[in-house]
C-alpha positions as CSV (number, residue, x, y, z in Angstrom):
1,M,1.6,-40.7,8.7
2,D,-1.3,-38.2,8.9
3,S,-2.3,-36.0,6.0
4,S,-0.7,-32.7,7.2
5,N,2.5,-34.6,7.8
6,R,2.5,-35.9,4.2
7,R,1.6,-32.6,2.7
8,F,4.5,-30.9,4.4
9,D,6.7,-33.7,3.2
10,D,5.7,-32.7,-0.3
11,I,6.7,-29.2,0.3
12,L,10.2,-30.4,1.3
13,N,10.4,-32.2,-2.1
14,E,9.9,-29.0,-4.1
15,I,12.5,-28.1,-6.6
16,S,14.2,-25.0,-6.1
17,I,14.1,-21.8,-8.2
18,Y,17.6,-22.7,-9.6
19,D,16.3,-26.1,-10.4
20,R,13.7,-24.7,-12.2
21,I,16.0,-22.5,-14.1
22,R,18.3,-25.4,-15.0
23,S,15.3,-27.3,-16.4
24,I,14.3,-24.6,-18.6
25,K,17.8,-24.4,-19.8
26,K,17.6,-28.0,-20.9
27,G,14.7,-27.4,-22.9
28,L,15.7,-24.4,-24.8
29,S,16.7,-24.3,-28.5
30,S,16.8,-22.2,-31.6
31,E,13.0,-22.8,-31.7
32,K,12.2,-22.4,-28.0
33,K,12.8,-19.1,-26.4
34,F,12.8,-17.6,-23.1
35,F,11.4,-14.2,-22.1
36,I,10.8,-12.5,-18.8
37,F,7.8,-10.5,-18.4
38,G,8.2,-7.3,-16.4
39,C,11.1,-4.8,-15.8
40,G,10.9,-4.5,-12.0
41,C,12.9,-5.8,-9.1
42,N,11.5,-9.4,-9.7
43,A,12.5,-9.2,-13.3
44,R,15.9,-8.0,-12.4
45,C,16.4,-10.8,-9.9
46,I,15.2,-13.6,-12.3
47,E,17.7,-12.3,-14.9
48,E,20.4,-12.2,-12.3
49,I,19.7,-15.9,-12.0
50,T,19.5,-16.7,-15.6
51,I,23.1,-15.1,-16.2
52,K,24.2,-17.0,-13.2
53,E,23.1,-20.3,-14.7
54,E,24.1,-19.3,-18.2
55,V,20.5,-19.2,-19.6
56,S,20.0,-16.8,-22.5
57,T,17.1,-14.5,-22.1
58,R,15.8,-13.2,-25.4
59,G,14.2,-10.1,-23.8
60,F,11.8,-8.6,-21.4
61,I,8.1,-8.1,-22.2
62,V,6.1,-5.1,-20.8
63,D,2.4,-4.0,-21.5
64,D,2.4,-1.3,-24.0
65,K,1.4,1.4,-21.6
66,Y,4.4,0.7,-19.5
67,Y,6.9,1.0,-22.4
68,T,9.5,3.4,-21.7
69,D,13.1,2.2,-22.5
70,S,14.1,-0.1,-25.3
71,E,16.7,-1.9,-23.1
72,F,16.8,-3.4,-19.6
73,M,19.9,-5.2,-18.2
74,D,21.5,-5.0,-21.6
75,K,18.5,-7.0,-23.1
76,P,15.8,-5.5,-25.3
77,V,12.4,-4.5,-24.0
78,I,9.4,-5.4,-26.2
79,K,6.0,-4.1,-26.1
80,Y,3.4,-7.0,-25.4
81,S,1.6,-6.2,-28.7
82,E,4.7,-6.6,-30.8
83,W,5.9,-9.5,-28.8
84,Y,2.5,-11.3,-29.5
85,S,2.5,-10.5,-33.2
86,R,5.8,-11.8,-33.7
87,Y,6.0,-14.8,-31.2
88,S,2.5,-16.1,-30.7
89,N,2.9,-19.1,-32.9
90,C,6.5,-20.1,-31.3
91,E,7.3,-22.1,-28.5
92,G,9.3,-21.4,-25.2
93,Y,9.0,-20.1,-21.8
94,V,7.7,-16.8,-20.2
95,W,8.8,-16.2,-16.7
96,I,6.3,-13.8,-15.1
97,G,8.0,-11.6,-12.5
98,V,5.5,-9.1,-11.0
99,N,4.5,-8.2,-7.5
100,S,0.8,-9.1,-7.7
101,I,-1.1,-12.3,-8.0
102,D,-4.0,-10.9,-9.7
103,E,-1.5,-9.2,-12.1
104,S,0.2,-12.5,-12.6
105,E,-3.0,-14.2,-13.5
106,S,-3.9,-11.6,-16.0
107,I,-0.7,-11.8,-17.8
108,S,-0.8,-15.7,-17.9
109,A,-4.2,-15.6,-19.5
110,K,-2.7,-13.5,-22.6
111,I,0.4,-15.7,-23.0
112,P,0.0,-18.2,-26.0
113,K,-0.5,-21.7,-24.9
114,T,2.5,-22.7,-26.8
115,F,4.5,-21.0,-24.2
116,T,5.1,-22.4,-20.5
117,T,4.5,-19.8,-18.0
118,I,6.3,-19.8,-14.7
119,H,5.1,-17.4,-11.8
120,T,7.2,-16.0,-9.0
121,M,6.2,-13.2,-6.6
122,L,8.5,-13.1,-3.7
123,P,10.9,-10.8,-1.9
124,L,14.0,-9.3,-3.7
125,E,16.5,-10.8,-1.2
126,A,14.9,-14.3,-1.8
127,Y,16.3,-14.7,-5.3
128,R,19.9,-13.6,-4.2
129,S,20.0,-16.5,-1.7
130,D,22.0,-19.7,-2.8
131,K,19.4,-21.8,-2.0
132,Y,16.3,-19.5,-2.4
133,L,14.8,-18.4,0.8
134,D,16.0,-20.5,3.5
135,I,14.7,-24.1,3.0
136,Y,17.2,-25.2,5.7
137,F,15.3,-23.2,8.2
138,L,12.1,-24.8,7.0
139,K,13.6,-28.3,7.4
140,D,15.0,-27.6,10.8
141,N,11.8,-26.3,12.2
142,I,9.4,-28.3,10.1
143,N,7.4,-29.6,13.4
144,L,6.9,-26.1,14.3
145,F,5.4,-25.3,10.9
146,R,3.3,-28.5,11.0
147,D,1.9,-27.6,14.4
148,T,0.9,-24.1,13.1
149,Y,-0.5,-25.6,10.2
150,N,-2.8,-27.9,12.5
151,I,-4.0,-25.3,14.7
152,L,-5.4,-23.1,11.9
153,A,-9.0,-22.8,12.3
154,D,-10.3,-23.2,8.6
155,Q,-9.1,-25.0,5.4
156,V,-8.7,-21.8,3.5
157,S,-6.1,-20.6,6.0
158,K,-4.2,-24.0,5.8
159,D,-4.2,-23.6,2.0
160,V,-2.6,-20.3,2.1
161,M,0.1,-21.2,4.5
162,Y,0.9,-24.4,2.5
163,S,1.0,-22.7,-0.8
164,F,3.0,-19.8,0.6
165,L,5.7,-22.1,2.0
166,K,5.8,-24.3,-1.3
167,G,6.1,-21.0,-3.3
168,C,8.9,-19.9,-1.0
169,I,11.0,-22.9,-1.9
170,S,10.1,-23.4,-5.5
171,G,9.4,-19.7,-6.7
172,D,6.0,-21.0,-7.9
173,V,2.9,-19.1,-6.8
174,T,0.5,-21.0,-9.1
175,D,-1.1,-22.6,-6.0
176,L,-1.7,-19.2,-4.3
177,M,-3.4,-18.2,-7.6
178,S,-6.1,-20.9,-7.1
179,I,-7.2,-20.0,-3.6
180,P,-10.6,-18.2,-3.6
181,K,-10.5,-14.3,-3.3
182,T,-13.4,-14.0,-1.3
183,R,-13.5,-11.8,1.9
184,Q,-12.1,-14.0,4.8
185,Y,-13.1,-12.1,7.9
186,Y,-16.0,-9.7,6.8
187,N,-18.6,-11.6,5.0
188,E,-22.3,-12.1,5.1
189,L,-21.9,-14.0,8.5
190,V,-20.7,-10.9,10.2
191,P,-23.2,-8.5,11.6
192,K,-22.9,-4.9,10.3
193,N,-25.0,-3.1,12.9
194,F,-24.4,-2.9,16.6
195,D,-26.1,-0.8,19.4
196,N,-22.6,0.9,20.1
197,K,-19.5,1.4,18.3
198,I,-17.0,-1.6,18.5
199,C,-13.4,-1.8,19.3
200,I,-11.2,-4.3,17.4
201,V,-7.8,-5.7,18.3
202,D,-5.9,-6.8,15.3
203,C,-3.0,-9.1,16.8
204,G,-0.4,-9.3,13.9
205,A,-1.9,-6.8,11.8
206,Y,0.8,-7.3,9.0
207,D,0.6,-4.1,6.7
208,G,-3.0,-3.0,7.9
209,D,-5.0,-4.9,5.3
210,S,-7.5,-6.3,7.6
211,A,-7.8,-3.2,9.6
212,K,-8.5,-1.2,6.4
213,E,-11.0,-3.9,5.4
214,A,-12.7,-3.5,8.8
215,V,-13.2,0.2,8.4
216,E,-14.4,-0.3,4.9
217,F,-16.9,-2.8,6.2
218,W,-18.3,-1.2,9.3
219,G,-17.5,2.5,8.3
220,Y,-16.2,5.1,10.7
221,N,-19.8,5.4,12.3
222,G,-19.6,1.9,13.5
223,V,-15.8,1.6,14.6
224,K,-14.6,3.4,17.8
225,R,-11.1,2.3,17.8
226,I,-9.0,-0.5,16.1
227,Y,-5.7,-1.4,18.0
228,C,-3.1,-2.7,15.4
229,F,-0.2,-4.8,16.9
230,E,2.6,-5.5,14.4
231,P,6.2,-6.2,15.7
232,D,7.9,-6.4,12.2
233,E,9.4,-3.1,11.2
234,V,9.2,-3.5,7.6
235,N,5.3,-4.4,7.9
236,F,4.9,-1.6,10.5
237,A,6.1,0.9,8.0
238,R,3.9,-0.4,5.3
239,M,0.9,-0.4,7.7
240,I,1.7,3.3,8.7
241,S,1.6,4.4,5.0
242,R,-1.4,2.6,4.3
243,L,-3.5,3.8,7.2
244,N,-2.1,7.2,7.4
245,G,-4.8,9.6,8.3
246,D,-7.2,7.2,10.0
247,D,-7.4,8.7,13.7
248,E,-9.7,5.6,14.8
249,L,-6.6,3.4,14.0
250,K,-4.1,3.1,16.9
251,R,-0.8,1.6,15.6
252,L,1.5,-0.2,17.9
253,N,4.8,-1.5,16.8
254,I,5.0,-4.2,19.5
255,K,4.3,-7.9,20.1
256,V,1.3,-9.5,21.7
257,L,2.4,-12.1,24.0
258,E,0.7,-15.1,25.4
259,K,1.5,-14.1,28.9
260,E,1.4,-10.7,31.0
261,A,4.1,-8.6,30.3
262,L,5.4,-5.1,30.9
263,F,6.7,-3.0,27.9
């Protein structure tokens, strides 16, 4: 079995988010306490699972500057400074439910080492699935995922795909946090100056992140037009919001096919 097959077999062996909650439940005691960091959508969904699995959450932790209410989902909300002062010498678990990997890393760094931290940063609907996202779809189409992985041009892209799929099953984005955050497309190897303005075609523009980075890299004096193709309605709406007002960006809510077609 080649290395990519072994790697994807490892993904299929990942435990689900529900199994992680049950594992935490076994480790809780009067000395070991369970908290959730955050009071947003992710935190709400994590708490919904803990209620379903009968895990007792002591409360929600928020940074002091975001503290507004004393309760969330009938549990106390605690300022981080007060929580640290009270619990820094205790043991337990802190489930970090925020929407940014950078923010998750920053929070993790200030949690005492006596606490085990768990990271999740996944779509709202994922938490409400009985099997957490759709592991069955992944299993049924594992060869397609392997083929996609194998045609990726660089190891960083492969690591991102692997870590994302692993996180979709387990809810753990720790592997994504370890991936270098250097510029992938616009770096020192890309020329910054051309004789004429350039046109860029972004096939699978997602939420416009790469197009925005292209404009920041070359500037409007270097880019004549960027064509952004994105078929997904949700991502397209995010792209419209992100790139609003950029006349050089032409946004197209259609697919790019591998053969000629009429739209």
